[in-house]
N, C-alpha and C positions, 0 to 999 in steps of 0.2 A: 706590589703584593695585593691580592684581592682582600678587601675588608670583610671580615666575618659578619654575617647578618645579625643585627641586634634584635633578638626575639622579644625582649622586654618592651621595646618600642612598638613592635607589632601587637603585642598583648595590650598595651595601654591604649593605643589607637583603636583597637577593636573593642575594648571595654567601654570606651566612650560611645562608640557607634552602636554597640548593643544597647546601652542605656537610652540613647536617643531613639533608637528604633522601637524599644519597648514603650517609650513615652508617646511616640507617634502612633503606635498601635493601640493606645488607650489604657494600658495596664496600670499605670500610676494613678490615673484619674479614677478608675474603678476601685482600686484599693483605698484611695483617699476618701472617696464618697462613702464607702462601707465603714471606714474607721471614724467617721464623724461622731464626735461625742464620746468616744471611747479612750482608753489610756494609750492605745498604740496609734492614735492620730498624731502624737508627737513625733513618731517615726515616719509616718506616711507624708507628712507635710515637708519632710526633708527633700522630697522630690518635686516640690514647687519652689519657685523663686521667692525670696523674701520680698515682702511688699515694699520695704524701703531700707531703713537702717537696721542692718543685721547680716548674718551670713549662714546660709543653709547649704547642705551638700549640693543641691541642684545648681547653685550659683558658681560652683567650680567646674561645671562641664564645659562651658565656653572657654574659660581660661585654659583648661586642659587641652581642648581641641586646638587652640592657637599655639599653645606651648609645644605640643607634640609636633605640630607642623613645622615649627622652627627647628626641632631636633632632627626631623626627617630631612629638612633642607640642608642642614649641616652635612649629613651623610651623603646626600646627592651632590653637593658642591665639592665635597672631598673626592668623590669618584670622578667628577668631571676634571678636577685638577690633575688627578692621577693619569687620566686619559689625554692630558695636554689640551684640553679645550680652552681657548683663550677667553678672557674675561668679557670681552664684547659679545661673544656668542652666548655665553652664560647670561648676560644681562638681557639680551633679546629674548632668551627663553623665559627668564623671570618676568619680563614685561608682559609677554604673551600669556603666561599663567595668571598674573594679576588681572589682566584684561578679562580672561575667561571667568575667573572667580567673581569679579564685579558683575559681569553679564548675567551669570546664573543666579547670583545673589539678588539682583534687581528683578529678574524674571520670576523668581520664586514668589514674590508678593506683587507682581505686576497685574496679574489677571484677578479681578475681584467681581462679585456678582453685580456691582453697580458700575463696572467699567474698568478702565486701566488706571493703575496707580504708580507713582514713582517713590519708592522708599529705600532708605539706606540703613536700616536697623539690622538687617540680616547678617549673621556671622560670616557669610562668604564675602559680602562686600567689605566688612571690617577686615577680614583676612587678606583681601586683595591689597589693602594698604599696608598692613603690618608685615606681610611677607616681603613686600618691596623694600620697605624700610630696613628690615633685617638683613636682606640681601645686600643692599647698598653699603652698609657698614660691616659686612661679614669679615673682610680681610684686615680690618683694623685690629689693634691689640685688645686683649681682654680688658685691660685697665681703661682704655679709651671707650669701649662699648659700655662699660659700667658707668662711666661719666656721662655718656650720652643718655643712658636710661635714667640717671638721677636728674638730668636736665629736662627730659620728657615729663617726668613727674612734677618737677618744679613749675614747668610751663602749664601743666594741667591746673595746679594749684593757683597759679596767677590768673589764668583765664577765668576760673570760677569766682575768685575772690576780688579781683581788682578791676574788672571791666565796668561794673556799675551801670549797666544799661537799664533805664527805667522800665519797671515791670519785670525785669529779669535780673535783679540785683541781689537775690537771695541764693547764695552759693550751693546750699545743700537742701533747698526746698523744691519738692515736685512741682512742675509746671511754671516755676519762677526763677530758673537758673540759666546760665549762659549757654549750656547745651540746648535747652528748649529754644532759645533765641536763634541759634545757628540753624536749628531744623526749620524754623520759619523762613529763613533766608534760602535754604537749600531746597525745601520741599513744600513750603507754604503751609505747613501743619505741624502740630505737636503731637507726639505719641501719648496716648491716654494713659498708658502704663508707666511713663516716665523715661522710657529708653531714649537715648540720644545718639546721633550719628557720630559725633566727635569722640565717642568711646574708642575709636580707632586710634586716637593719638596715645592715651595711657596704656591701652592694651598692646601697643607695639612692644612694650616692655615684656610682655609675655612671650612673644615670638622671638625677640632678640635673646631673651633668657634661654629659651628653648635651644636656639642655635648655639649659644655659648655652652650649654649642657652637652650638646652634641659634640662640640669641639673637645670637651673634657673627656667624654667617653671614647673619642677617637685617639686620644693622646696615650702616652706610655706611662701615665701616672699610676702608682701602685695603690692609691687610696681614693678611687673615683667615687665610690658610694659615700665614703665618709665625707669627702669634700662637698658633694651634693647635699648631705644632711646638714652640714654646718651652714651652708648658704640657706637652706630651708628654715633653719632655726633663726638666722638673722632676719630673714623676710617676715616670718611669723611674729617674732617679738616686735619688730618695728610697726608692722601692719596693725596688729591688734593693740599695740601700745598707743598709736595715734588715736584710735577709737576710744580706748578706755580712759585716756587723758583728756578727751573731749576736744582734741585739736582738729582732727578730720575724721568724720564718721565713715564707717564702712557701708557703702552704698553701691551695690553691683550695677544698678540701672544707669548710673552716671559714671561708673568706673573711677571712683575717687582713688586717690593715692593709697589710702589705707586699705581699700579693697584689692587694688592691684597687687600691693605687696603681700597681703595675707593670703590671697588666692595663689600667688606665685609660690609662697612658701609650701602650700599643700601640694602643688604641682611638682615641686622639686623633691619633696618627701615621697611622693608616689613613685616618681622615676627611680629615686635612690633604692627604695624598697624593692621594686620590680626588678631593677638591674641586679641587685644583690641576690634575690631569690632565684631568678630565672637564668641570668647569664653567668653569675659567679658560682652559685650553689648548684646549677645545672638542673633545676626542677622544671622540666620542659614538657611534661605530659599534660594532657587534657587542656591544651591551649587552642585547639582547633575551633571551638565555638567562637572565639575572639579574633583569631588570626584570619579566618575566612572572610569575616565581614570587615575587618580592619584593612585588609589588603585592596579592598574596592570601596574605600570610605567615601570618596566624592560621589561615586555612582549611586550607592545605597542612600546617602543623604538626599541626593536630588530625587531619587525614586520615592522615598517615603514622604518627602516634603511636597513634591509636585503631584506625582501620580497617586500616592497612597492617601493623602488628605482629601484630594479631590475626587477620587473615584474608587481606587482599589479597597480601602478600608470599608467603605460603605457597601460596596458590592459583596465583599467577603462576609461582612456582618449580616447582610440580608440573608444569605444562604445559611450560615451557621446559626443564627438566632431563630431563623424560621424553623430549622430542623429541631433545634432544642426546645422551642416553644411547643411543638407537637408532643414532645416527650415530658412536658411540664417541668423543665428545669428551673430552679430558682433564679431570679434576675442576677444575683451576684455571680453565681457559677457561670451563667451564660456570658456575662461580661468578661470574666477571667478567661474562659475557654476561647472566646472569640478573639481577644487581644492576643492570646498566645498563638492561636492559629495564624493570625496576620503576621506576627513576628516569625513564625516558622516558615511560612511561605517566602518571606523576604530573605531570610537566612538561606533557604534552599536555593533561591535565585543566585545568591552570592557564591554558594557551594558549587553550583553548576559552572559559573564563570571561573571559579578557582580551579576546578578539575579541568577545564578547557584552556587554563593558562591565559585567560583574557582579564587584563587589568586596565581600568580606565584611569588615565592620568591627564592632568591639565598641563 
């Protein structure tokens, strides 16, 4: 029997992509600059990553991206199983997808003004690893997968706390932790912002948990939203508890155990709320803004990351700002209008593809 499409999944994926597109268009930067020194700056800084120990709204975007990818994978693999596709063929497809994700992730930051670079901090390179891990254990029992997730988090703790490499023996200190050391081995450089490539290890939990959530939504359970909320509460309590008890700080840039669990809790809560509101309560109106861009998520991500940042945004901004400057628009209004026009053009491109039923998949 054909599985009914999960609109809450399309909505959440679209919401994440809308937020990323608005960020790429410069909207949040304009708002944050305008709010500097005012009371509402506490709101606008939520659209920037926390500098180190702490959690802001924007720190949840990448976990959400990886979590939803896992949920979508569960639906895809379920459909493949229904169609009788053997595991080997599914594995080759998963391997090819991970290869393309890795390729595009590296390419995204490969071309710089001073030459070519090899960097592994991009979300797509991270996702290429986490998706493959989630696929390989997908057919194991729920209990076994949860044990594997616990093992991954314990491994992360051990790597940071017990390796004791001279100069990199401070587990939760920027530029002096094990993740920075691995980056030197892999890329011969350390990220100035503190991001590390081995984030792909702990954040595999996000994608595995997303796949488990997908399995739950595909099941015949009568209390799916409730079960998601219970797991969300557990993850939030443990994640924030580790931070509040000064055991393991919440640090997004090195994906500590506490961060992984706390952010996973929010992801589970968002999925539970969306599933209850959209798929159970049947509130399905006004979702087009999100579903159009969400159904071509990889395409639009690569577009605004590669084409947008390098050419499209500047070209569009030169036209809009030039025209508004002639009419003596204030700088803040110019920035807001330009960023919204950039986003509207990108959304329009996705809408064109949506109407033509063209969907880019890896």
